[in-house]
Each structure stands twice: as C-alpha cells, then as structure tokens.
C-alpha positions as CSV (number, residue, x, y, z in Angstrom):
1,M,79.2,30.8,34.3
2,D,82.7,32.1,33.5
3,T,83.3,31.3,29.8
4,A,87.0,31.3,30.4
5,C,86.5,28.1,32.5
6,F,84.0,26.5,30.2
7,N,84.8,25.3,26.7
8,E,82.3,23.2,24.8
9,N,84.8,22.0,22.3
10,R,87.1,20.8,25.1
11,I,84.2,18.7,26.5
12,L,83.6,17.1,23.0
13,D,87.3,16.3,22.8
14,L,87.1,14.3,26.0
15,I,84.1,12.2,24.9
16,P,85.1,8.7,23.8
17,D,82.2,8.5,21.3
18,G,82.3,10.3,18.0
19,V,80.2,13.5,17.9
20,L,79.4,15.3,14.7
21,T,77.0,18.2,14.5
22,V,75.5,19.8,11.4
23,D,73.3,22.9,10.9
24,R,70.1,23.1,8.9
25,D,72.1,23.5,5.7
26,L,74.0,20.2,6.5
27,I,77.2,22.1,7.1
28,I,79.5,20.5,9.7
29,R,79.7,22.7,12.8
30,Q,81.6,20.4,15.2
31,I,83.5,17.2,15.0
32,N,85.4,15.6,17.8
33,P,88.6,13.5,17.7
34,A,86.7,10.2,18.1
35,A,84.5,11.0,15.1
36,C,87.6,12.0,13.1
37,R,89.2,8.6,14.0
38,F,86.0,6.7,13.0
39,L,85.7,8.6,9.7
40,G,89.4,8.6,8.8
41,I,89.8,12.4,9.1
42,Q,93.3,13.7,9.9
43,N,92.4,17.3,10.6
44,S,88.9,18.3,11.8
45,A,89.5,22.0,11.1
46,E,89.6,21.2,7.3
47,Y,86.0,19.9,7.5
48,I,84.4,22.5,9.8
49,G,82.2,24.5,7.5
50,S,82.1,21.8,4.8
51,P,79.0,19.8,3.8
52,V,78.5,16.7,5.8
53,S,78.4,14.7,2.6
54,C,82.2,15.2,2.4
55,V,82.6,12.8,5.3
56,M,79.5,10.6,5.4
57,D,76.1,10.0,3.6
58,D,73.8,12.9,4.3
59,S,70.5,11.1,3.6
60,I,69.6,10.7,7.3
61,F,70.4,14.3,8.1
62,L,68.1,15.3,5.1
63,K,65.3,13.2,6.5
64,M,65.6,14.7,9.9
65,R,65.8,18.3,8.5
66,D,62.8,17.7,6.3
67,E,60.8,16.5,9.3
68,E,60.5,12.9,8.3
69,E,62.4,11.8,11.4
70,M,63.4,13.3,14.7
71,Q,65.7,10.4,15.7
72,H,67.4,7.5,14.0
73,S,69.8,4.8,14.9
74,D,71.7,2.3,12.8
75,L,74.8,0.1,12.6
76,V,77.4,0.7,9.9
77,V,80.9,-0.6,9.1
78,L,83.4,2.2,8.4
79,R,86.8,2.3,6.8
80,G,86.8,-1.1,4.9
81,E,85.1,-3.3,7.6
82,S,87.6,-2.4,10.3
83,I,85.3,-0.5,12.6
84,Q,81.7,-1.3,13.4
85,I,79.8,1.8,14.6
86,E,76.4,2.2,16.2
87,R,75.2,5.7,15.1
88,S,72.5,7.7,16.9
89,F,71.1,10.7,15.2
90,C,68.8,13.4,16.7
91,C,67.9,17.0,16.1
92,D,66.5,19.9,18.0
93,A,62.8,20.8,17.8
94,D,63.5,23.6,15.3
95,R,65.6,21.3,13.2
96,T,68.4,23.8,13.2
97,L,71.0,21.5,14.6
98,C,71.4,17.7,14.1
99,V,73.8,15.5,16.0
100,C,75.3,12.2,15.1
101,I,76.8,10.2,18.0
102,M,79.0,7.3,16.9
103,H,79.8,4.5,19.3
104,E,82.4,1.8,18.4
105,M,80.8,-1.6,18.8
106,A,84.1,-3.5,19.1
107,K,84.7,-2.0,22.6
108,R,81.1,-2.8,23.6
109,Q,81.4,-6.3,22.2
110,L,84.7,-6.8,24.1
111,Y,83.0,-5.7,27.3
112,E,80.1,-8.0,26.7
113,D,82.4,-10.9,25.9
114,L,84.4,-10.2,29.1
115,L,81.2,-10.1,31.1
116,R,80.1,-13.4,29.6
117,C,83.5,-14.9,30.4
118,Q,83.3,-13.7,34.0
119,L,79.8,-15.2,34.4
120,H,81.0,-18.5,32.9
121,A,84.0,-18.5,35.2
122,A,81.7,-17.9,38.2
123,E,79.4,-20.8,37.1
124,L,82.5,-23.1,36.7
125,A,83.7,-22.1,40.2
126,D,80.2,-23.0,41.6
127,T,80.3,-26.3,39.7
128,I,83.7,-27.2,41.0
129,C,82.8,-26.3,44.6
130,E,79.7,-28.4,44.3
131,K,81.6,-31.4,43.0
132,Q,84.3,-31.0,45.7
133,L,81.6,-31.0,48.4
134,N,80.0,-34.1,46.9
135,I,83.5,-35.8,46.9
136,V,84.1,-34.8,50.5
137,S,80.7,-36.1,51.5
138,E,81.4,-39.4,49.7
139,I,84.8,-39.7,51.4
140,A,83.3,-38.9,54.8
141,G,80.7,-41.6,54.2
142,L,83.3,-44.1,53.2
143,L,85.5,-43.2,56.2
144,G,82.4,-43.6,58.4
145,E,81.7,-47.0,56.9
146,A,85.4,-48.0,57.3
147,A,85.4,-46.9,60.9
148,V,82.2,-48.9,61.7
149,E,83.7,-52.0,59.9
150,T,87.0,-51.5,61.8
151,Q,85.2,-51.3,65.1
152,A,83.2,-54.5,64.3
153,T,86.3,-56.3,63.2
154,V,88.2,-55.2,66.4
155,Q,85.2,-56.5,68.5
156,E,85.3,-59.8,66.7
157,L,89.1,-60.1,67.3
158,K,88.6,-59.3,71.0
159,K,85.9,-62.0,71.2
160,A,88.3,-64.5,69.5
161,L,91.3,-63.6,71.6
162,L,89.7,-62.7,74.9
163,P,86.2,-64.3,75.0
164,D,85.8,-64.1,78.7
165,K,86.8,-60.4,79.1
166,V,84.8,-59.2,76.1
167,E,81.6,-60.7,77.5
168,K,82.2,-59.1,81.0
169,N,83.1,-55.7,79.6
170,G,80.8,-55.8,76.6
C-alpha cells in the first residue's frame, strides 16, 4: 500500500470516539481530537511522549501491562460531571501497546431516548387507530340500527296512511 495515501493519524482524527494509545512504559503515543476534547486537552502534540498519568489515572494501564488484565471497561465522569464516558481498554498480546477508547454516553443516551420516543409514538399511533376503528364500528352499528328503525317507522306510516296498498304490495 502506498504510504502517501495512507495515514493512520488521519484515520484516528476522523473517529468520533476518543482514542489514546500508550506504550509499555505508559508513554502516550497517540491521542485523537475526540480524546483531547474529553480530557480537556488543547494541543495533543504537547502530550505525545508524556506519561499517561498527565492526562488520566494510569492504574488500569498498569494492571494491563503487568498482565493482571487484558481488557477492561468502565464508566467515568470527566471534567466536573459534564461528560459521562464509557471507556474500553485493551492491549496487544505482547503488552507493548495499550489502547483506551472513550465513547461519550450522552450521545448514546440521546439516541436511546430518541428510539424510545419513536417506539412510544408508534404505540400511540396504533392506539389512536384502534380507537378510531372502534368508533367507526360503533357509528356504523348505530347508523344500521337507525336505518332499520327508520324503515320500520316508514312501514308503520304507510300502513296507517295507505292500509290497503301496503297489504297488497307488502
């Protein structure tokens, strides 16, 4: 593959989730713009080559490096309770590279809330249609009854007004 057309950092820049990678010495090797936003970092270049402890707690990375864990997930609130983040950590088999992927829960929660609202709206539409069909059925029944009663009344009027003709035609 032509390296001029392929740039790993460019791909990381496009990912909406935060991505932070550290090496075996817990030194930051990559950090994308989303991770910077979550962590309150203005300039990622200032942190490349710095210990991960400069931007976040390094205890999970230590556990992974020291072979206590290969993967880990948690929920944290970052920057004074303004952003709730789901973090997923994993490392390669040689434990030379660890990755932290950060996903903002507010967006996921908004999506789930929207989906719930859409389902509720669909249920309401079904209920309204069912009620309307019941009303139409009741109206049709009442109209039928009224038509039968009208027909019976007309027959009685005919008998009263024209007794001879009703019996002959009847």
